[in-house]
C-alpha positions in Angstrom: 57.8 -135.4 -41.6 54.0 -135.2 -42.2 53.1 -136.3 -38.7 55.5 -133.7 -37.3 53.2 -130.9 -38.4 49.9 -132.6 -37.4 49.3 -130.8 -34.2 46.4 -128.5 -33.3 48.7 -126.6 -30.9 51.0 -125.7 -33.7 48.2 -123.8 -35.3 48.9 -121.0 -32.8 52.1 -120.1 -34.7 50.6 -119.0 -38.0 47.8 -117.1 -36.2 50.3 -115.2 -34.0 52.5 -114.4 -36.9 49.5 -113.2 -38.9 48.4 -110.9 -36.0 52.0 -109.5 -35.8 52.1 -108.8 -39.5 48.7 -107.0 -39.4 49.8 -104.8 -36.5 53.3 -104.0 -37.9 51.8 -102.8 -41.3 48.9 -100.9 -39.9 50.7 -98.6 -37.4 49.7 -100.3 -34.2 53.3 -100.8 -33.1 54.2 -97.2 -33.9 51.6 -96.0 -31.4 53.2 -98.3 -28.8 56.6 -96.7 -29.7 55.2 -93.1 -29.2 53.8 -94.0 -25.8 57.1 -95.7 -24.7 59.0 -92.6 -25.9 57.0 -90.3 -23.6 57.5 -92.7 -20.6 61.3 -93.1 -21.0 62.4 -90.0 -23.0 63.9 -88.1 -20.0 66.2 -91.0 -19.1 69.7 -91.5 -20.3 69.5 -94.0 -23.2 65.8 -93.2 -23.4 65.3 -94.3 -27.0 67.5 -97.4 -26.5 65.2 -98.3 -23.6 62.2 -97.6 -25.8 63.6 -100.2 -28.2 64.1 -102.8 -25.4 60.7 -102.0 -23.9 59.0 -102.3 -27.3 60.6 -105.7 -27.8 59.2 -106.8 -24.4 55.7 -105.7 -25.5 56.2 -107.0 -29.0 56.6 -110.5 -27.6 52.8 -110.4 -27.0 52.2 -109.4 -30.6 54.4 -111.5 -32.9 56.1 -114.2 -30.8 58.9 -114.0 -33.4 62.4 -112.5 -32.7 63.0 -112.1 -36.4 59.7 -110.3 -37.0 60.5 -108.1 -34.0 64.0 -107.3 -35.3 62.7 -106.5 -38.8 60.0 -104.3 -37.6 62.1 -102.3 -35.1 65.0 -102.0 -37.6 62.8 -100.1 -40.0 61.0 -98.1 -37.3 63.4 -97.3 -34.5 67.0 -97.2 -36.0 66.4 -94.2 -38.2 64.7 -92.4 -35.3 67.6 -93.2 -32.9 70.1 -92.0 -35.5 68.3 -88.7 -36.0 68.6 -88.3 -32.2 72.4 -88.5 -32.4 72.9 -92.2 -31.5 75.3 -94.1 -33.8 73.7 -96.3 -36.4 75.8 -99.4 -35.4 74.8 -99.2 -31.8 71.1 -98.5 -32.6 71.0 -101.6 -34.9 72.7 -103.7 -32.2 70.2 -102.6 -29.6 67.5 -103.7 -32.0 69.0 -107.1 -32.7 69.9 -107.7 -29.0 66.5 -106.6 -27.6 64.7 -108.9 -30.0 66.2 -111.8 -27.9 63.6 -111.0 -25.3 60.8 -111.8 -27.6 60.9 -115.7 -27.4 60.3 -115.5 -23.7 57.3 -113.2 -23.7 53.9 -114.7 -24.5 53.3 -115.9 -27.2 56.9 -116.9 -27.9 57.0 -119.5 -30.7 59.9 -121.3 -29.0 57.8 -121.9 -25.9 54.9 -123.2 -28.0 57.3 -125.7 -29.8 58.8 -126.8 -26.5 55.3 -127.3 -25.0 54.4 -129.6 -27.9 57.6 -131.6 -27.6 57.6 -132.0 -23.8 53.8 -132.4 -23.5 53.5 -129.7 -20.8 51.1 -126.8 -20.5 52.0 -124.0 -22.9 50.0 -121.6 -20.7 52.3 -122.5 -17.8 55.4 -122.0 -20.1 54.1 -118.6 -21.1 53.6 -117.6 -17.4 57.1 -119.0 -16.6 58.7 -116.8 -19.3 57.4 -113.5 -17.9 59.8 -112.9 -15.0 62.9 -114.1 -16.9 61.9 -111.9 -19.8 61.6 -108.9 -17.5 64.9 -109.7 -15.8 66.7 -109.8 -19.2 65.0 -106.5 -20.3 66.2 -104.8 -17.1 69.8 -106.0 -17.6 69.8 -104.8 -21.2 68.3 -101.4 -20.2 71.1 -101.1 -17.5 73.8 -101.5 -20.1 72.1 -99.1 -22.5 72.1 -96.5 -19.8 75.8 -97.1 -19.1 76.7 -96.9 -22.8 74.8 -93.7 -23.4 76.2 -92.0 -20.2 79.7 -93.0 -21.3 79.4 -92.2 -25.0 76.9 -89.3 -24.7 73.8 -88.5 -26.7 72.2 -85.5 -28.3 69.8 -84.4 -25.6 68.7 -81.4 -27.6 67.3 -83.6 -30.4 65.7 -85.9 -27.9 64.0 -83.1 -26.0 62.7 -81.7 -29.3 61.0 -85.0 -30.1 59.6 -85.2 -26.6 58.1 -81.7 -27.0 56.5 -82.7 -30.2 54.9 -85.8 -28.6 53.9 -84.0 -25.4 52.1 -81.3 -27.4 49.5 -83.9 -28.0 49.1 -84.2 -24.2 49.6 -87.4 -22.2 46.0 -88.4 -22.0 45.3 -87.9 -25.8 48.5 -89.9 -26.5 47.4 -92.7 -24.1 44.0 -92.6 -25.7 45.5 -93.0 -29.1 47.7 -95.9 -28.1 45.2 -97.5 -25.8 43.9 -100.2 -28.2 47.5 -101.0 -29.2 48.6 -101.4 -25.6 45.6 -103.5 -24.8 46.7 -106.3 -27.1 49.2 -108.0 -24.6 46.6 -107.5 -21.9 44.0 -109.5 -23.8 46.5 -112.3 -24.7 47.8 -112.6 -21.1 44.3 -112.2 -19.6 43.0 -115.1 -21.8 45.9 -117.3 -20.8 45.9 -116.5 -17.1 42.1 -116.9 -16.7 42.0 -120.2 -18.6 39.1 -118.9 -20.7 40.9 -119.8 -23.9 43.5 -122.2 -25.0 46.8 -121.1 -26.6 45.4 -121.9 -30.1 42.2 -120.0 -29.4 43.9 -117.0 -28.0 46.0 -116.9 -31.2 42.8 -116.7 -33.2 41.5 -114.0 -30.9 44.7 -112.0 -31.6 44.1 -112.0 -35.3 40.5 -111.0 -35.0 41.4 -108.2 -32.6 44.2 -107.0 -34.9 41.7 -106.8 -37.8 39.1 -104.9 -35.7 41.6 -102.4 -34.4 43.2 -101.9 -37.8 40.1 -101.7 -39.9 37.5 -100.1 -37.6 39.3 -98.2 -34.9 42.5 -96.8 -36.3 41.3 -97.2 -39.9 44.9 -97.7 -41.2 44.2 -100.6 -43.5 41.6 -101.1 -46.3 39.7 -104.4 -46.4 41.0 -105.2 -49.9 44.6 -105.2 -48.4 43.9 -107.8 -45.8 44.4 -110.6 -48.3 47.8 -109.2 -49.2 48.7 -109.1 -45.5 47.6 -112.7 -45.1 49.9 -113.5 -48.0 52.8 -111.9 -46.3 52.1 -114.1 -43.3 52.1 -117.2 -45.4 55.4 -116.3 -47.0 56.9 -115.9 -43.6 55.5 -119.2 -42.4 56.3 -121.5 -45.3 60.0 -122.0 -44.5 59.2 -122.5 -40.8 56.7 -125.2 -41.6 59.0 -127.1 -43.9 61.9 -126.8 -41.3 59.7 -128.1 -38.5 58.6 -131.1 -40.6 62.2 -132.1 -41.6 63.6 -131.4 -38.1 60.9 -133.6 -36.6 61.8 -136.5 -38.9 65.5 -136.0 -38.0 64.8 -135.9 -34.3 62.8 -139.2 -34.5 65.7 -140.8 -36.4 68.1 -139.7 -33.6 65.6 -141.2 -31.0 65.5 -144.5 -32.9 69.4 -144.5 -32.9 69.2 -143.9 -29.1 71.3 -140.8 -29.3 69.4 -139.1 -26.4 70.2 -142.1 -24.2 73.9 -142.0 -25.3 74.1 -138.3 -24.6 72.5 -138.6 -21.2 74.8 -141.5 -20.3 77.9 -139.5 -21.4 76.9 -136.4 -19.4 76.0 -138.4 -16.2 79.1 -140.5 -16.4 81.5 -137.6 -16.8 79.8 -134.9 -14.8 78.3 -135.7 -11.4 77.0 -132.6 -9.7 73.8 -130.9 -10.8 75.8 -127.6 -11.2 78.3 -129.1 -13.6 75.5 -130.7 -15.7 73.6 -127.5 -15.9 76.7 -125.7 -17.0 77.5 -128.3 -19.7 73.9 -128.1 -20.9 74.2 -124.3 -21.2 77.5 -124.4 -23.1 76.1 -127.1 -25.5 72.9 -125.1 -26.1 74.8 -121.8 -26.7 77.1 -123.4 -29.2 74.2 -125.1 -31.0 72.2 -121.9 -30.9 74.9 -120.1 -32.9 74.5 -122.3 -35.9 70.9 -123.7 -35.7 67.5 -122.0 -35.6 65.4 -122.3 -32.5 62.7 -124.6 -34.1 64.9 -127.5 -35.2 67.2 -127.1 -32.2 64.3 -127.5 -29.8 62.8 -130.4 -31.8 66.1 -132.3 -31.8 67.5 -131.4 -28.4 64.4 -131.4 -26.1 63.8 -135.1 -26.4 67.4 -135.7 -25.4 67.5 -133.4 -22.4 64.0 -134.0 -20.9 64.8 -137.5 -19.6 68.1 -136.2 -18.2 66.3 -133.3 -16.5 63.7 -135.7 -15.0 66.5 -137.9 -13.6 68.2 -134.8 -12.0 64.9 -133.5 -10.6 65.0 -130.4 -12.8 61.5 -129.0 -13.5 60.6 -129.6 -17.1 59.2 -126.1 -17.4 62.4 -124.6 -15.9 64.4 -126.6 -18.5 62.2 -125.2 -21.3 63.0 -121.6 -20.2 66.7 -122.4 -20.0 66.6 -123.9 -23.5 64.7 -120.9 -25.0 67.0 -118.4 -23.4 70.1 -120.1 -24.7 68.6 -120.3 -28.2 67.7 -116.6 -27.9 71.4 -115.7 -27.2 72.3 -117.6 -30.4 70.1 -115.2 -32.4 72.6 -112.4 -31.9 75.9 -114.3 -31.4 78.5 -114.1 -34.3 79.2 -115.5 -36.7 75.7 -116.8 -37.5 73.5 -114.6 -35.4 70.4 -114.6 -37.5 68.9 -111.3 -36.2 72.2 -109.6 -37.1 71.7 -110.6 -40.7 68.0 -109.6 -40.6 68.8 -106.1 -39.2 72.0 -105.5 -41.3 70.5 -104.9 -44.7 67.7 -102.9 -43.3 70.1 -100.5 -41.6 73.0 -100.7 -44.2 75.5 -101.9 -41.5 77.8 -104.9 -42.0 76.8 -108.0 -39.9 80.4 -108.5 -38.5 80.5 -104.8 -37.3 77.2 -105.4 -35.5 78.6 -108.6 -34.0 81.5 -106.8 -32.4 79.1 -104.2 -31.0 76.8 -106.9 -29.7 79.5 -108.5 -27.4 78.6 -106.4 -24.3 74.9 -107.2 -24.8 75.7 -110.9 -25.1 77.7 -110.8 -21.8 74.8 -109.0 -20.1 72.4 -111.7 -21.4 74.7 -114.5 -20.2 74.8 -113.0 -16.7 71.0 -113.0 -16.7 71.1 -116.6 -18.0 73.2 -117.8 -15.0 70.6 -116.3 -12.6 67.8 -118.0 -14.5 69.6 -121.4 -14.6 70.6 -121.6 -11.0 67.6 -119.9 -9.4 64.6 -121.9 -10.6 62.2 -119.7 -8.7 62.8 -116.9 -11.2 61.0 -119.1 -13.8 58.6 -120.8 -11.5 57.5 -118.1 -9.0 54.3 -117.2 -10.8 53.1 -120.9 -11.3 
């Protein structure tokens, strides 16, 4: 259990979470939301698409679907409700769109998988970009369909747009510039190879401090220690879970469970298509009842040898696994983001689960494309 947490690469997780907490509490993400509202406000389902687009951007800030869901539930759901969109649908959009976060750098699931599979985390980050965009486009398409069918209060939406546009596009862009620059800095550091994953996580914390304290001046220096404490409280359960899950995964390896599983799959299913489908079904079922961290720590050592035998790229396998785990975040009866968003929006989790079914179907369609067209994940490498 102790050795399971002794990894320099894993230091990226607390730094990324800390940067996300700093930006959420200091109004940086609100500026991103205002800018996205102006860009998509004229479209049907505009605020729903803002929600989805913000999740796509938030992946570069927090790396955590739960942090993303919690932040957006507080910020966007009341705004969407005031614009005449139902609370249940608004909350489901929040929970469903947070599924994109694990795929957009710096997704924590990708960091964990990189450590387990001993592959470049930078390449995993790059491989997650196109699948993340594909899923975002699919979710946006359904949001448009829903809002056209159910209708929305365009008068309220237009009034909000007028209020934002009174600022002028250039002043609004100037105000949100430093917030929007954050994902650019992270991706630029990774693409250029100037910094490692752990180093760019440190950079994100320093950048968040500089922007919050000196540029936007939305946080006092004495509150920084409280924000760091909030980060620690969020990280403590994750660290303990990783340690115990690592120990359990090593016990399974000693018992040769990965070998037994691989032999069962290869002896009963012979085509690559069948095996990929069985892997997806198994991952989806496990993702409903198990968090991403322990699921990856336990399942990746089992599936990597099988993928190698079938000539499935290990990076492609990582994207498939993380996407499946992401679907589990919002799949009843144990979808964890549903339970995170539910109390914040005063909506029962099971009601959210029923509303989430069309989003889950949309996500599964995108998953099939990602699974059987490896170029979607590997085209940027």
